[in-house]
N, CA, C and O atoms as CSV, one atom per row, in Angstrom:
chain,resi,resn,atom,element,x,y,z
A,1,MET,N,N,92.694,114.548,18.145
A,1,MET,CA,C,92.164,115.836,17.166
A,1,MET,C,C,90.792,115.674,17.274
A,1,MET,O,O,90.160,114.652,17.540
A,2,LYS,N,N,90.300,117.086,16.979
A,2,LYS,CA,C,88.852,117.369,17.031
A,2,LYS,C,C,88.636,117.905,15.555
A,2,LYS,O,O,89.373,118.793,15.129
A,3,ALA,N,N,87.723,117.419,14.849
A,3,ALA,CA,C,87.247,117.694,13.337
A,3,ALA,C,C,86.449,118.777,13.520
A,3,ALA,O,O,85.524,118.867,14.328
A,4,LYS,N,N,86.928,119.811,12.551
A,4,LYS,CA,C,86.287,121.219,12.202
A,4,LYS,C,C,84.974,121.121,11.800
A,4,LYS,O,O,84.547,120.454,10.858
A,5,LYS,N,N,84.436,121.728,12.463
A,5,LYS,CA,C,82.662,121.639,12.069
A,5,LYS,C,C,82.365,122.804,10.880
A,5,LYS,O,O,82.764,123.961,11.013
A,6,PHE,N,N,81.694,122.392,9.836
A,6,PHE,CA,C,81.745,123.231,8.876
A,6,PHE,C,C,80.085,124.124,8.836
A,6,PHE,O,O,79.048,123.571,8.471
A,7,ASP,N,N,80.168,125.449,9.256
A,7,ASP,CA,C,78.916,126.051,9.546
A,7,ASP,C,C,78.042,126.778,8.298
A,7,ASP,O,O,76.860,127.121,8.262
A,8,GLN,N,N,79.174,126.876,7.234
A,8,GLN,CA,C,78.471,127.482,6.094
A,8,GLN,C,C,79.611,126.764,4.576
A,8,GLN,O,O,80.600,126.137,4.954
A,9,ILE,N,N,79.461,126.863,3.419
A,9,ILE,CA,C,79.763,126.305,2.360
A,9,ILE,C,C,80.152,127.745,1.380
A,9,ILE,O,O,79.427,128.645,0.957
A,10,ASN,N,N,81.656,127.486,1.245
A,10,ASN,CA,C,81.685,128.657,0.055
A,10,ASN,C,C,80.991,128.491,-1.360
A,10,ASN,O,O,81.106,127.473,-2.043
A,11,VAL,N,N,80.410,129.375,-1.647
A,11,VAL,CA,C,79.823,129.284,-3.155
A,11,VAL,C,C,80.605,130.038,-4.130
A,11,VAL,O,O,80.493,129.708,-5.311
A,12,LEU,N,N,81.504,131.154,-3.765
A,12,LEU,CA,C,81.953,131.512,-4.549
A,12,LEU,C,C,82.671,131.176,-5.706
A,12,LEU,O,O,82.753,131.865,-6.723
A,13,PRO,N,N,83.260,129.931,-5.474
A,13,PRO,CA,C,84.232,129.196,-6.437
A,13,PRO,C,C,83.314,128.696,-7.862
A,13,PRO,O,O,83.578,128.896,-9.048
A,14,PHE,N,N,82.277,128.053,-7.305
A,14,PHE,CA,C,80.962,127.517,-7.739
A,14,PHE,C,C,80.250,128.734,-9.016
A,14,PHE,O,O,80.172,128.587,-10.236
A,15,ILE,N,N,79.930,129.597,-8.380
A,15,ILE,CA,C,79.348,130.893,-8.950
A,15,ILE,C,C,80.620,131.342,-9.819
A,15,ILE,O,O,80.068,131.510,-10.907
A,16,ASP,N,N,81.490,131.536,-9.953
A,16,ASP,CA,C,82.746,131.946,-10.597
A,16,ASP,C,C,82.576,130.594,-12.217
A,16,ASP,O,O,82.578,130.954,-13.394
A,17,ILE,N,N,82.481,129.474,-11.848
A,17,ILE,CA,C,82.663,128.358,-12.741
A,17,ILE,C,C,81.468,128.489,-13.493
A,17,ILE,O,O,81.661,128.290,-14.692
A,18,MET,N,N,80.087,128.805,-13.133
A,18,MET,CA,C,78.697,129.154,-13.681
A,18,MET,C,C,78.991,130.069,-14.627
A,18,MET,O,O,78.894,129.901,-15.843
A,19,LEU,N,N,79.411,131.203,-13.967
A,19,LEU,CA,C,79.542,132.135,-14.697
A,19,LEU,C,C,80.565,132.263,-16.086
A,19,LEU,O,O,80.325,133.008,-17.036
A,20,VAL,N,N,81.553,131.513,-15.989
A,20,VAL,CA,C,82.742,131.155,-17.231
A,20,VAL,C,C,82.104,130.111,-18.254
A,20,VAL,O,O,82.533,129.881,-19.385
A,21,LEU,N,N,80.973,129.511,-17.629
A,21,LEU,CA,C,80.239,128.055,-18.396
A,21,LEU,C,C,79.125,128.963,-19.440
A,21,LEU,O,O,79.020,128.630,-20.621
A,22,LEU,N,N,78.407,130.002,-18.935
A,22,LEU,CA,C,77.496,130.903,-19.439
A,22,LEU,C,C,78.169,131.598,-20.562
A,22,LEU,O,O,77.766,131.366,-21.701
A,23,VAL,N,N,78.873,132.193,-20.425
A,23,VAL,CA,C,80.217,132.773,-21.039
A,23,VAL,C,C,80.707,131.887,-22.432
A,23,VAL,O,O,80.779,132.383,-23.556
A,24,VAL,N,N,80.944,130.821,-22.175
A,24,VAL,CA,C,81.088,129.803,-23.432
A,24,VAL,C,C,79.762,129.423,-24.088
A,24,VAL,O,O,79.678,129.241,-25.302
A,25,VAL,N,N,78.764,129.312,-23.281
A,25,VAL,CA,C,77.444,128.733,-24.208
A,25,VAL,C,C,76.575,129.830,-24.664
A,25,VAL,O,O,75.712,129.461,-25.461
A,26,LEU,N,N,76.575,131.230,-24.333
A,26,LEU,CA,C,76.297,132.575,-24.987
A,26,LEU,C,C,76.857,132.308,-26.152
A,26,LEU,O,O,76.097,132.158,-27.109
A,27,THR,N,N,78.255,132.191,-26.348
A,27,THR,CA,C,79.219,132.497,-27.268
A,27,THR,C,C,78.710,131.503,-28.548
A,27,THR,O,O,78.246,131.904,-29.616
A,28,THR,N,N,78.876,130.431,-28.237
A,28,THR,CA,C,78.735,129.412,-29.120
A,28,THR,C,C,77.527,129.637,-29.569
A,28,THR,O,O,77.277,129.611,-30.774
A,29,ALA,N,N,76.545,129.910,-28.561
A,29,ALA,CA,C,74.716,129.548,-29.235
A,29,ALA,C,C,74.925,130.981,-30.486
A,29,ALA,O,O,74.397,130.890,-31.595
A,30,SER,N,N,75.553,131.926,-30.179
A,30,SER,CA,C,75.402,132.823,-30.998
A,30,SER,C,C,76.120,132.466,-32.485
A,30,SER,O,O,75.693,132.619,-33.629
A,31,PHE,N,N,76.910,132.132,-32.170
A,31,PHE,CA,C,77.897,131.462,-33.749
A,31,PHE,C,C,76.730,130.332,-34.089
A,31,PHE,O,O,76.159,130.420,-35.176
A,32,VAL,N,N,76.419,129.410,-33.289
A,32,VAL,CA,C,75.354,128.609,-34.087
A,32,VAL,C,C,74.385,129.108,-34.622
A,32,VAL,O,O,74.204,128.848,-35.811
A,33,ALA,N,N,73.576,129.869,-34.013
A,33,ALA,CA,C,72.542,130.624,-34.660
A,33,ALA,C,C,72.285,131.424,-36.046
A,33,ALA,O,O,71.308,131.733,-36.729
A,34,LYS,N,N,73.803,131.607,-36.095
A,34,LYS,CA,C,73.753,132.680,-37.613
A,34,LYS,C,C,74.453,131.768,-38.319
A,34,LYS,O,O,74.838,132.237,-39.390
A,35,GLY,N,N,74.759,130.673,-38.137
A,35,GLY,CA,C,75.003,129.236,-39.357
A,35,GLY,C,C,76.370,129.768,-40.208
A,35,GLY,O,O,76.853,129.230,-41.204
A,36,THR,N,N,76.867,131.037,-39.483
A,36,THR,CA,C,77.926,131.450,-40.766
A,36,THR,C,C,79.257,131.836,-39.620
A,36,THR,O,O,79.090,132.075,-38.424
A,37,ILE,N,N,80.704,131.818,-40.415
A,37,ILE,CA,C,81.718,132.416,-40.086
A,37,ILE,C,C,81.523,134.355,-39.879
A,37,ILE,O,O,81.197,135.045,-40.845
A,38,PRO,N,N,81.724,134.808,-38.836
A,38,PRO,CA,C,81.500,136.108,-38.812
A,38,PRO,C,C,82.712,136.704,-39.490
A,38,PRO,O,O,83.891,136.463,-39.231
A,39,VAL,N,N,82.251,137.472,-40.344
A,39,VAL,CA,C,83.079,138.521,-41.088
A,39,VAL,C,C,82.539,139.727,-41.343
A,39,VAL,O,O,81.469,139.877,-41.933
A,40,ASP,N,N,83.382,140.805,-40.832
A,40,ASP,CA,C,82.999,142.485,-41.394
A,40,ASP,C,C,83.540,142.495,-42.758
A,40,ASP,O,O,84.702,142.355,-43.137
A,41,LEU,N,N,82.266,142.723,-43.534
A,41,LEU,CA,C,82.936,142.781,-44.858
A,41,LEU,C,C,82.835,144.162,-45.102
A,41,LEU,O,O,81.981,144.908,-44.622
A,42,PRO,N,N,84.260,144.645,-46.302
A,42,PRO,CA,C,84.540,146.217,-46.356
A,42,PRO,C,C,83.567,146.622,-47.065
A,42,PRO,O,O,82.895,145.749,-47.615
A,43,GLU,N,N,83.204,148.025,-47.264
A,43,GLU,CA,C,81.914,148.445,-47.943
A,43,GLU,C,C,82.770,149.237,-49.132
A,43,GLU,O,O,83.861,149.807,-49.126
A,44,ALA,N,N,81.613,148.969,-50.308
A,44,ALA,CA,C,81.966,149.261,-51.527
A,44,ALA,C,C,80.608,150.419,-51.693
A,44,ALA,O,O,79.670,150.457,-50.897
A,45,SER,N,N,80.742,151.271,-52.831
A,45,SER,CA,C,79.299,151.968,-53.136
A,45,SER,C,C,78.649,151.086,-53.980
A,45,SER,O,O,77.425,151.134,-53.855
A,46,SER,N,N,79.049,150.319,-54.775
A,46,SER,CA,C,78.223,149.479,-55.919
A,46,SER,C,C,77.985,148.233,-55.156
A,46,SER,O,O,78.898,147.885,-54.407
A,47,LYS,N,N,76.959,147.527,-55.209
A,47,LYS,CA,C,76.709,146.355,-55.031
A,47,LYS,C,C,75.547,145.523,-55.796
A,47,LYS,O,O,74.370,145.798,-56.025
A,48,LYS,N,N,76.437,144.272,-56.134
A,48,LYS,CA,C,75.756,143.473,-57.128
A,48,LYS,C,C,75.226,142.439,-56.558
A,48,LYS,O,O,76.031,141.908,-55.793
A,49,ALA,N,N,74.028,141.824,-56.608
A,49,ALA,CA,C,73.512,140.793,-55.941
A,49,ALA,C,C,74.631,139.325,-56.867
A,49,ALA,O,O,74.752,139.176,-58.083
A,50,PRO,N,N,75.118,138.675,-56.010
A,50,PRO,CA,C,75.965,137.682,-56.112
A,50,PRO,C,C,75.445,136.249,-57.064
A,50,PRO,O,O,74.215,136.208,-57.049
A,51,VAL,N,N,75.791,135.584,-57.526
A,51,VAL,CA,C,75.082,134.647,-58.232
A,51,VAL,C,C,75.107,133.319,-57.723
A,51,VAL,O,O,76.103,132.882,-57.146
A,52,LYS,N,N,74.116,132.676,-57.892
A,52,LYS,CA,C,73.930,131.285,-56.541
A,52,LYS,C,C,74.861,130.276,-57.180
A,52,LYS,O,O,75.643,130.361,-58.127
A,53,LYS,N,N,74.574,129.440,-56.480
A,53,LYS,CA,C,75.526,128.379,-56.428
A,53,LYS,C,C,77.170,128.732,-56.588
A,53,LYS,O,O,78.050,128.032,-57.090
A,54,MET,N,N,77.218,129.417,-56.277
A,54,MET,CA,C,78.868,129.908,-56.177
A,54,MET,C,C,79.805,129.434,-55.164
A,54,MET,O,O,79.468,130.029,-54.140
A,55,LYS,N,N,81.070,128.477,-54.828
A,55,LYS,CA,C,81.340,128.246,-54.024
A,55,LYS,C,C,82.237,129.257,-53.076
A,55,LYS,O,O,82.945,130.113,-53.607
A,56,THR,N,N,82.179,129.130,-51.846
A,56,THR,CA,C,82.639,130.311,-50.966
A,56,THR,C,C,83.842,130.301,-50.362
A,56,THR,O,O,84.049,129.299,-49.677
A,57,ILE,N,N,84.749,131.153,-50.406
A,57,ILE,CA,C,86.006,131.364,-49.892
A,57,ILE,C,C,85.943,132.065,-48.801
A,57,ILE,O,O,85.689,133.212,-49.169
A,58,VAL,N,N,86.047,132.029,-47.413
A,58,VAL,CA,C,85.828,133.135,-46.323
A,58,VAL,C,C,87.411,133.188,-45.880
A,58,VAL,O,O,88.076,132.163,-45.734
A,59,ILE,N,N,87.994,134.685,-45.658
A,59,ILE,CA,C,88.960,135.186,-44.874
A,59,ILE,C,C,88.881,136.196,-43.764
A,59,ILE,O,O,88.877,137.427,-43.779
A,60,ASP,N,N,88.809,135.169,-42.640
A,60,ASP,CA,C,88.369,135.764,-41.532
A,60,ASP,C,C,89.324,136.785,-40.724
A,60,ASP,O,O,90.524,136.550,-40.868
A,61,LYS,N,N,89.034,137.740,-40.002
A,61,LYS,CA,C,89.756,139.063,-39.325
A,61,LYS,C,C,91.519,138.293,-38.838
A,61,LYS,O,O,92.493,138.987,-38.545
A,62,ASN,N,N,91.510,137.001,-38.867
A,62,ASN,CA,C,92.657,136.515,-38.159
A,62,ASN,C,C,93.718,136.214,-39.440
A,62,ASN,O,O,94.945,136.140,-39.493
A,63,GLY,N,N,92.698,136.082,-40.396
A,63,GLY,CA,C,93.775,135.490,-41.570
A,63,GLY,C,C,93.485,133.809,-42.244
A,63,GLY,O,O,94.100,133.244,-43.149
A,64,GLN,N,N,92.228,133.275,-41.350
A,64,GLN,CA,C,92.372,131.941,-41.401
A,64,GLN,C,C,91.377,131.671,-42.408
A,64,GLN,O,O,90.384,132.399,-42.432
A,65,LEU,N,N,91.514,130.546,-43.414
A,65,LEU,CA,C,91.003,130.458,-44.614
A,65,LEU,C,C,89.716,129.264,-44.425
A,65,LEU,O,O,90.000,128.085,-44.214
A,66,TYR,N,N,88.354,129.720,-44.527
A,66,TYR,CA,C,87.465,128.542,-44.585
A,66,TYR,C,C,86.808,128.382,-46.009
A,66,TYR,O,O,86.399,129.368,-46.623
A,67,PHE,N,N,86.725,127.114,-46.504
A,67,PHE,CA,C,86.167,126.982,-48.166
A,67,PHE,C,C,84.998,126.417,-47.669
A,67,PHE,O,O,84.995,125.489,-46.860
A,68,GLU,N,N,83.822,127.046,-48.212
A,68,GLU,CA,C,82.374,126.268,-47.739
A,68,GLU,C,C,82.307,126.044,-46.456
A,68,GLU,O,O,81.908,124.954,-46.045
A,69,ASP,N,N,82.693,127.050,-45.603
A,69,ASP,CA,C,82.401,126.836,-43.967
A,69,ASP,C,C,83.144,125.924,-43.238
A,69,ASP,O,O,82.897,125.630,-42.068
A,70,LYS,N,N,84.198,125.395,-44.008
A,70,LYS,CA,C,85.130,124.270,-43.399
A,70,LYS,C,C,86.681,124.837,-43.485
A,70,LYS,O,O,87.440,125.044,-44.432
A,71,ARG,N,N,86.781,124.974,-42.205
A,71,ARG,CA,C,87.961,125.532,-41.891
A,71,ARG,C,C,89.314,124.963,-42.631
A,71,ARG,O,O,89.276,123.735,-42.552
A,72,CYS,N,N,90.357,125.350,-43.242
A,72,CYS,CA,C,91.503,124.955,-44.303
A,72,CYS,C,C,92.564,125.783,-44.288
A,72,CYS,O,O,92.574,126.999,-44.098
A,73,GLY,N,N,93.556,124.965,-44.523
A,73,GLY,CA,C,94.459,126.154,-44.420
A,73,GLY,C,C,95.230,126.447,-46.419
A,73,GLY,O,O,94.799,125.747,-47.336
A,74,PHE,N,N,96.072,127.291,-46.612
A,74,PHE,CA,C,96.310,127.385,-48.012
A,74,PHE,C,C,96.652,126.254,-48.964
A,74,PHE,O,O,96.349,126.298,-50.156
A,75,LYS,N,N,97.328,125.185,-48.369
A,75,LYS,CA,C,97.754,123.971,-49.318
A,75,LYS,C,C,96.525,123.371,-49.281
A,75,LYS,O,O,96.061,122.904,-50.321
A,76,GLU,N,N,95.909,123.307,-48.226
A,76,GLU,CA,C,94.420,122.163,-48.342
A,76,GLU,C,C,93.238,123.266,-49.652
A,76,GLU,O,O,92.672,122.895,-50.680
A,77,LEU,N,N,93.279,124.607,-48.994
A,77,LEU,CA,C,92.380,125.415,-50.344
A,77,LEU,C,C,92.744,124.890,-51.801
A,77,LEU,O,O,91.973,124.549,-52.698
A,78,LYS,N,N,94.545,124.930,-51.784
A,78,LYS,CA,C,95.022,124.819,-53.027
A,78,LYS,C,C,94.419,123.567,-53.831
A,78,LYS,O,O,94.090,123.604,-55.017
A,79,ARG,N,N,94.323,122.345,-52.905
A,79,ARG,CA,C,94.124,120.959,-53.359
A,79,ARG,C,C,92.512,120.980,-53.648
A,79,ARG,O,O,92.102,120.388,-54.646
A,80,VAL,N,N,91.472,121.747,-52.668
A,80,VAL,CA,C,90.495,121.565,-53.452
A,80,VAL,C,C,89.879,122.492,-54.494
A,80,VAL,O,O,88.887,122.361,-55.211
A,81,LEU,N,N,90.678,123.366,-54.371
A,81,LEU,CA,C,90.309,124.280,-55.915
A,81,LEU,C,C,90.885,123.598,-57.157
A,81,LEU,O,O,90.390,123.958,-58.225
A,82,SER,N,N,91.935,122.589,-57.197
A,82,SER,CA,C,92.160,121.861,-58.265
A,82,SER,C,C,91.129,120.589,-58.845
A,82,SER,O,O,91.042,119.977,-59.910
A,83,THR,N,N,90.427,120.557,-57.566
A,83,THR,CA,C,89.281,119.459,-58.008
A,83,THR,C,C,87.823,119.915,-58.901
A,83,THR,O,O,86.987,119.234,-59.495
A,84,LEU,N,N,87.979,121.499,-58.662
A,84,LEU,CA,C,86.963,122.239,-59.212
A,84,LEU,C,C,87.083,122.515,-60.597
A,84,LEU,O,O,88.175,122.137,-61.023
A,85,ASP,N,N,86.106,123.218,-61.752
A,85,ASP,CA,C,86.380,123.188,-63.020
A,85,ASP,C,C,86.657,124.949,-62.932
A,85,ASP,O,O,85.772,125.692,-62.507
A,86,PRO,N,N,87.625,125.321,-63.265
A,86,PRO,CA,C,87.544,126.857,-63.488
A,86,PRO,C,C,86.833,127.176,-64.123
A,86,PRO,O,O,86.829,128.347,-63.744
A,87,LYS,N,N,85.940,127.141,-65.063
A,87,LYS,CA,C,85.326,127.412,-66.314
A,87,LYS,C,C,83.893,127.718,-66.062
A,87,LYS,O,O,83.105,128.580,-66.452
A,88,LYS,N,N,83.849,126.744,-65.307
A,88,LYS,CA,C,82.427,126.561,-65.091
A,88,LYS,C,C,82.031,126.751,-63.371
A,88,LYS,O,O,80.885,126.965,-62.975
A,89,ASP,N,N,83.354,126.609,-62.393
A,89,ASP,CA,C,82.686,127.165,-61.327
A,89,ASP,C,C,82.981,128.590,-60.948
A,89,ASP,O,O,83.827,129.264,-61.536
A,90,ALA,N,N,82.181,129.065,-59.848
A,90,ALA,CA,C,82.268,130.472,-59.904
A,90,ALA,C,C,82.717,130.444,-58.302
A,90,ALA,O,O,82.266,129.546,-57.590
A,91,ILE,N,N,83.574,131.401,-57.778
A,91,ILE,CA,C,84.019,131.732,-56.862
A,91,ILE,C,C,83.560,132.816,-56.217
A,91,ILE,O,O,83.634,133.888,-56.817
A,92,LEU,N,N,82.918,132.782,-54.694
A,92,LEU,CA,C,82.564,134.118,-53.834
A,92,LEU,C,C,83.516,133.955,-52.837
A,92,LEU,O,O,83.616,132.944,-52.141
A,93,ILE,N,N,84.514,135.361,-52.731
A,93,ILE,CA,C,85.155,135.604,-51.758
A,93,ILE,C,C,84.748,136.718,-50.796
A,93,ILE,O,O,84.669,137.905,-51.113
A,94,LYS,N,N,84.515,136.244,-49.671
A,94,LYS,CA,C,84.400,136.864,-48.168
A,94,LYS,C,C,85.385,137.352,-47.249
A,94,LYS,O,O,85.732,136.705,-46.261
A,95,SER,N,N,85.874,138.551,-47.568
A,95,SER,CA,C,87.390,138.881,-46.643
A,95,SER,C,C,86.571,140.084,-45.572
A,95,SER,O,O,85.770,140.960,-45.898
A,96,ASP,N,N,86.978,139.827,-44.550
A,96,ASP,CA,C,87.060,140.647,-43.255
A,96,ASP,C,C,87.332,142.009,-43.784
A,96,ASP,O,O,87.864,141.985,-44.893
A,97,ALA,N,N,87.077,143.369,-43.216
A,97,ALA,CA,C,87.739,144.194,-43.543
A,97,ALA,C,C,88.850,144.261,-42.759
A,97,ALA,O,O,89.720,145.028,-43.171
A,98,LYS,N,N,89.074,143.661,-41.718
A,98,LYS,CA,C,90.542,143.806,-40.809
A,98,LYS,C,C,91.093,142.851,-40.859
A,98,LYS,O,O,91.671,142.540,-39.818
A,99,SER,N,N,91.214,141.915,-42.023
A,99,SER,CA,C,92.142,140.658,-42.362
A,99,SER,C,C,93.454,141.383,-43.330
A,99,SER,O,O,93.267,142.367,-44.046
A,100,ARG,N,N,94.325,140.924,-43.235
A,100,ARG,CA,C,95.617,141.418,-43.766
A,100,ARG,C,C,95.398,141.117,-45.047
A,100,ARG,O,O,94.900,140.045,-45.390
A,101,PHE,N,N,95.808,142.184,-45.987
A,101,PHE,CA,C,95.548,142.159,-47.288
A,101,PHE,C,C,96.455,141.364,-47.834
A,101,PHE,O,O,96.247,141.093,-49.017
A,102,GLN,N,N,97.294,140.956,-47.395
A,102,GLN,CA,C,98.143,139.764,-48.202
A,102,GLN,C,C,97.753,138.412,-48.147
A,102,GLN,O,O,98.338,137.626,-48.892
A,103,SER,N,N,96.816,137.978,-47.352
A,103,SER,CA,C,96.008,136.670,-47.233
A,103,SER,C,C,94.924,137.223,-48.563
A,103,SER,O,O,94.903,136.432,-49.506
A,104,PHE,N,N,94.258,138.166,-48.688
A,104,PHE,CA,C,93.781,137.962,-49.753
A,104,PHE,C,C,93.925,138.092,-51.435
A,104,PHE,O,O,93.249,137.783,-52.416
A,105,VAL,N,N,95.088,138.675,-51.188
A,105,VAL,CA,C,96.079,138.788,-52.636
A,105,VAL,C,C,96.432,137.170,-52.648
A,105,VAL,O,O,95.977,136.492,-53.569
A,106,LYS,N,N,97.192,136.596,-51.688
A,106,LYS,CA,C,97.412,135.384,-51.918
A,106,LYS,C,C,96.244,134.714,-52.346
A,106,LYS,O,O,96.589,133.958,-53.254
A,107,VAL,N,N,94.668,134.593,-52.073
A,107,VAL,CA,C,93.776,133.784,-52.567
A,107,VAL,C,C,93.505,134.604,-53.879
A,107,VAL,O,O,93.342,133.786,-54.785
A,108,ILE,N,N,93.441,135.333,-54.145
A,108,ILE,CA,C,93.296,136.207,-55.504
A,108,ILE,C,C,94.522,135.524,-56.745
A,108,ILE,O,O,94.248,135.274,-57.919
A,109,ASP,N,N,95.701,135.358,-56.166
A,109,ASP,CA,C,96.471,134.984,-57.107
A,109,ASP,C,C,96.493,133.519,-56.973
A,109,ASP,O,O,97.290,132.948,-57.717
A,110,LEU,N,N,95.764,132.764,-56.156
A,110,LEU,CA,C,95.759,131.076,-56.108
A,110,LEU,C,C,94.630,130.919,-57.308
A,110,LEU,O,O,94.863,130.071,-58.169
A,111,LEU,N,N,93.812,131.447,-57.370
A,111,LEU,CA,C,92.458,131.783,-58.230
A,111,LEU,C,C,93.146,131.829,-59.679
A,111,LEU,O,O,93.224,130.892,-60.473
A,112,LYS,N,N,93.576,132.998,-59.820
A,112,LYS,CA,C,94.058,133.303,-61.373
A,112,LYS,C,C,94.903,132.480,-61.890
A,112,LYS,O,O,94.873,132.050,-63.044
A,113,SER,N,N,96.023,132.125,-60.696
A,113,SER,CA,C,96.885,130.922,-61.604
A,113,SER,C,C,96.187,129.754,-61.884
A,113,SER,O,O,96.638,129.071,-62.804
A,114,SER,N,N,95.181,129.362,-61.300
A,114,SER,CA,C,94.270,128.199,-61.284
A,114,SER,C,C,93.337,128.227,-62.641
A,114,SER,O,O,92.703,127.258,-63.059
A,115,GLY,N,N,93.375,129.317,-63.144
A,115,GLY,CA,C,92.374,129.641,-63.898
A,115,GLY,C,C,91.035,129.957,-64.049
A,115,GLY,O,O,90.317,129.880,-65.046
A,116,PHE,N,N,90.795,130.332,-62.890
A,116,PHE,CA,C,89.308,130.743,-62.401
A,116,PHE,C,C,88.737,131.871,-63.154
A,116,PHE,O,O,89.261,132.931,-62.811
A,117,GLN,N,N,87.942,131.985,-63.958
A,117,GLN,CA,C,87.262,133.361,-64.382
A,117,GLN,C,C,86.330,134.124,-63.857
A,117,GLN,O,O,86.096,135.325,-63.991
A,118,LYS,N,N,85.763,133.192,-63.168
A,118,LYS,CA,C,84.462,133.917,-62.686
A,118,LYS,C,C,84.589,133.934,-60.929
A,118,LYS,O,O,84.205,133.091,-60.119
A,119,ILE,N,N,85.213,135.109,-60.738
A,119,ILE,CA,C,85.352,135.637,-59.344
A,119,ILE,C,C,84.575,136.624,-58.517
A,119,ILE,O,O,84.756,137.768,-58.932
A,120,SER,N,N,83.820,136.556,-57.548
A,120,SER,CA,C,83.089,137.600,-57.196
A,120,SER,C,C,84.096,137.927,-55.941
A,120,SER,O,O,85.049,137.218,-55.620
A,121,ILE,N,N,83.625,139.345,-55.189
A,121,ILE,CA,C,83.796,139.681,-53.956
A,121,ILE,C,C,82.915,140.558,-53.055
A,121,ILE,O,O,82.644,141.753,-53.179
A,122,GLU,N,N,82.511,139.624,-52.064
A,122,GLU,CA,C,81.407,140.497,-51.382
A,122,GLU,C,C,81.715,141.501,-50.487
A,122,GLU,O,O,82.618,141.457,-49.651
A,123,THR,N,N,80.935,142.416,-50.682
A,123,THR,CA,C,80.891,143.737,-49.712
A,123,THR,C,C,79.766,143.841,-49.075
A,123,THR,O,O,78.897,142.984,-49.239
A,124,LYS,N,N,79.613,144.722,-48.381
A,124,LYS,CA,C,78.493,145.762,-47.982
A,124,LYS,C,C,78.322,146.956,-48.567
A,124,LYS,O,O,79.290,147.485,-49.113
A,125,GLN,N,N,76.998,147.618,-48.554
A,125,GLN,CA,C,77.038,148.461,-49.293
A,125,GLN,C,C,76.750,149.739,-47.960
A,125,GLN,O,O,76.699,150.934,-48.251
């Protein structure tokens, strides 16, 4: 049997892999550059500057919860909130405009039942 001679190398699979890697790197780089969880805030006519030193709860468009930029579930959020002082600690909620309203209501209900009095909702003007 005679060996087949290679006259050229097919580079199309290599180019496909490189394009996929480029997309992954660019997507990751934009997330790292912002340093925040991307949330499309709902609009409101009045806007008050949030108080500094607030603990932040983020609800993304898929309903995923984040506390201080760390992903957590509802039970984990409840556990973390139980370690805070409801009378002194202020909570800022950033909820994506496209997130389910039920996720927002659950977080508000948890905060109110835990006795938190300083709750703010961030919006864009």
